[in-house]
C-alpha positions as CSV (number, residue, x, y, z in Angstrom):
1,X,-2.6,-6.1,-12.7
2,X,0.3,-7.4,-10.3
3,X,0.6,-5.6,-7.3
4,X,3.7,-4.2,-6.5
5,X,6.3,-4.5,-3.7
6,X,8.8,-2.2,-1.9
7,X,12.3,-3.6,-2.6
8,X,14.0,-4.6,0.3
9,X,17.7,-4.7,1.8
10,X,18.7,-8.2,0.1
11,X,17.9,-6.4,-3.4
12,X,20.0,-3.6,-2.5
13,X,22.7,-5.4,-0.7
14,X,24.4,-7.1,-4.0
15,X,26.9,-6.3,-6.8
16,X,26.0,-3.3,-9.0
17,X,26.4,-4.8,-11.8
18,X,23.4,-7.4,-10.7
19,X,21.4,-4.5,-9.0
20,X,21.4,-1.9,-12.0
21,X,20.2,-3.7,-14.9
22,X,17.7,-5.5,-12.8
23,X,16.1,-1.7,-11.8
24,X,14.9,-1.4,-15.2
25,X,11.7,-1.9,-15.3
26,X,11.1,-1.3,-11.6
27,X,8.9,1.4,-10.4
28,X,10.4,4.6,-8.7
29,X,7.6,5.9,-6.3
30,X,7.9,9.7,-4.9
31,X,5.3,10.8,-2.2
32,X,5.1,14.6,-2.0
33,X,4.2,16.6,1.7
34,X,0.7,16.7,0.3
35,X,0.5,12.9,0.3
36,X,0.1,12.7,-3.5
37,X,2.1,9.3,-4.7
38,X,4.2,9.6,-8.1
39,X,5.0,6.6,-9.7
40,X,7.3,6.0,-13.1
41,X,8.6,2.9,-14.3
42,X,12.7,2.9,-14.9
43,X,13.7,2.7,-18.4
44,X,17.7,3.1,-18.2
45,X,20.5,3.2,-15.0
46,X,24.4,3.3,-15.0
47,X,26.5,1.2,-12.9
48,X,29.2,3.1,-10.6
49,X,31.7,0.6,-8.9
50,X,34.1,1.3,-6.2
51,X,37.1,3.7,-5.8
52,X,38.8,1.6,-9.1
53,X,36.2,3.1,-11.3
54,X,37.7,6.5,-12.6
55,X,34.1,6.9,-13.6
56,X,32.6,6.7,-10.1
57,X,32.6,9.8,-6.9
58,X,34.8,7.2,-5.1
59,X,37.5,7.4,-7.0
60,X,38.5,9.9,-5.0
61,X,38.0,8.2,-1.7
62,X,35.4,8.7,1.2
63,X,34.5,12.7,1.5
64,X,32.1,14.4,2.8
65,X,30.2,14.3,-0.5
66,X,30.5,10.5,-1.2
67,X,29.8,9.5,2.5
68,X,26.6,8.2,1.4
69,X,28.1,5.9,-1.4
70,X,30.1,4.0,1.7
71,X,26.6,2.8,3.5
72,X,24.9,-0.1,3.2
73,X,23.5,-0.7,-0.3
74,X,19.6,0.5,-0.2
75,X,19.9,4.0,0.8
76,X,19.6,7.3,-2.0
77,X,22.7,9.1,-2.6
78,X,21.7,12.2,-4.4
79,X,24.0,14.9,-5.4
80,X,23.9,18.2,-7.2
81,X,25.5,17.9,-11.2
82,X,26.8,21.0,-12.6
83,X,25.4,23.1,-9.9
84,X,22.1,22.7,-11.9
85,X,20.4,19.1,-11.8
86,X,20.1,16.7,-8.7
87,X,20.7,13.1,-9.6
88,X,19.3,9.7,-7.9
89,X,21.2,6.3,-7.1
90,X,20.4,3.7,-5.5
91,X,23.4,2.7,-3.1
92,X,24.3,-1.2,-3.6
93,X,26.3,-3.5,-2.0
94,X,28.0,-3.9,1.5
95,X,29.0,-1.2,3.6
96,X,32.1,0.4,2.8
97,X,31.9,-0.9,-0.8
98,X,31.0,2.5,-2.4
99,X,28.7,1.5,-5.6
100,X,25.7,2.8,-7.0
101,X,23.2,2.8,-9.7
102,X,22.5,6.1,-11.1
103,X,18.7,6.3,-12.1
104,X,19.2,7.8,-15.9
105,X,15.6,7.8,-16.8
106,X,12.0,6.7,-15.9
107,X,8.9,6.6,-18.6
108,X,8.3,10.0,-19.7
109,X,11.6,11.4,-18.6
110,X,14.7,10.9,-20.1
111,X,17.5,12.2,-18.4
112,X,18.3,12.1,-14.7
113,X,18.1,16.0,-14.0
114,X,14.7,15.8,-15.5
115,X,13.0,13.0,-13.6
116,X,14.1,14.5,-10.4
117,X,12.9,17.8,-11.1
118,X,9.6,15.9,-12.5
119,X,9.3,13.8,-8.9
120,X,10.5,16.8,-6.7
121,X,13.9,14.8,-5.5
122,X,16.4,17.3,-3.8
123,X,19.7,16.5,-1.6
124,X,17.1,16.7,1.0
125,X,16.3,13.3,0.6
126,X,20.3,11.9,0.1
127,X,21.0,9.0,2.4
128,X,17.0,8.5,2.7
129,X,16.6,4.5,3.1
130,X,14.9,3.4,0.3
131,X,13.7,0.4,2.4
132,X,11.9,2.3,4.7
133,X,11.4,5.9,3.5
134,X,7.5,7.1,3.3
135,X,9.1,9.9,0.6
136,X,10.7,8.0,-1.8
137,X,11.1,3.8,-2.7
138,X,11.3,1.6,-5.6
139,X,8.8,-1.5,-6.0
140,X,8.7,-4.5,-8.2
141,X,5.6,-5.3,-10.0
142,X,7.2,-8.5,-11.7
143,X,8.0,-6.5,-15.1
144,X,11.2,-7.8,-15.9
145,X,11.7,-6.0,-19.6
146,X,14.5,-6.4,-22.3
147,X,17.3,-3.9,-22.2
148,X,20.1,-3.2,-24.2
149,X,24.0,-2.0,-22.8
150,X,25.9,0.9,-23.7
151,X,28.5,2.9,-22.5
152,X,27.7,5.6,-19.7
153,X,27.2,8.8,-20.5
154,X,28.9,12.0,-19.3
155,X,32.1,10.6,-17.8
156,X,34.4,12.3,-20.2
157,X,37.1,12.7,-17.1
158,X,37.0,8.8,-16.4
159,X,40.2,7.1,-18.1
160,X,39.4,5.2,-21.4
161,X,38.5,2.1,-20.1
162,X,36.1,3.1,-17.7
163,X,34.7,5.7,-20.5
164,X,34.0,2.2,-22.8
165,X,32.6,-0.3,-20.4
166,X,28.9,-1.1,-21.2
167,X,27.5,-0.2,-17.7
168,X,24.8,1.4,-19.2
169,X,21.4,-0.4,-19.2
170,X,18.2,1.1,-21.1
171,X,14.7,-0.6,-22.0
172,X,14.5,-0.6,-25.8
173,X,11.7,1.8,-25.8
174,X,13.6,4.6,-24.7
175,X,16.4,4.3,-26.8
176,X,17.8,7.1,-28.8
177,X,19.8,6.4,-32.0
178,X,22.9,4.7,-31.0
179,X,25.5,2.3,-32.5
180,X,27.3,-0.6,-30.1
181,X,24.4,-1.9,-28.0
182,X,23.9,-5.4,-26.8
183,X,20.6,-6.9,-26.3
184,X,20.1,-8.7,-22.8
185,X,17.0,-10.6,-21.6
186,X,16.2,-10.4,-17.7
187,X,16.3,-13.6,-16.0
């Protein structure tokens, strides 16, 4: 078995369209206050890219809610969705260029709200530095699974172009029946 290495700033400070698909197959780690560590392989991500992306929270500019999106890549952007579910994103790119990869699923937990509930991830971890935090981080053990692309989910408010762009990246084992997906191989 290959040992895992924590992802560094160099990984996250690239464009989200490079980072989001490469997160598929990486390992999300959550260390609980008890010291117990939970590790789950990431199976699905979505890319959100800047103020011009009407599906991205940054579409309205920098606000108290979105200020974490404007940080340098490598921190966690966690927010409450529909007043019920916490969702976790890995901020990517350069400072003041808001973009992030939503972690939509991990092995055993399909759906971003289910994975955060299972891993005890809440807004208290918002802005945590994924490169140094002792509570939450992402590791690479060398796995490079194939993935398929598809439309992002739950952004009915976005314009037609942004609703239809294929910026969702899913490991085939986690697929639910859906049309119009294109298979890609990680390099």
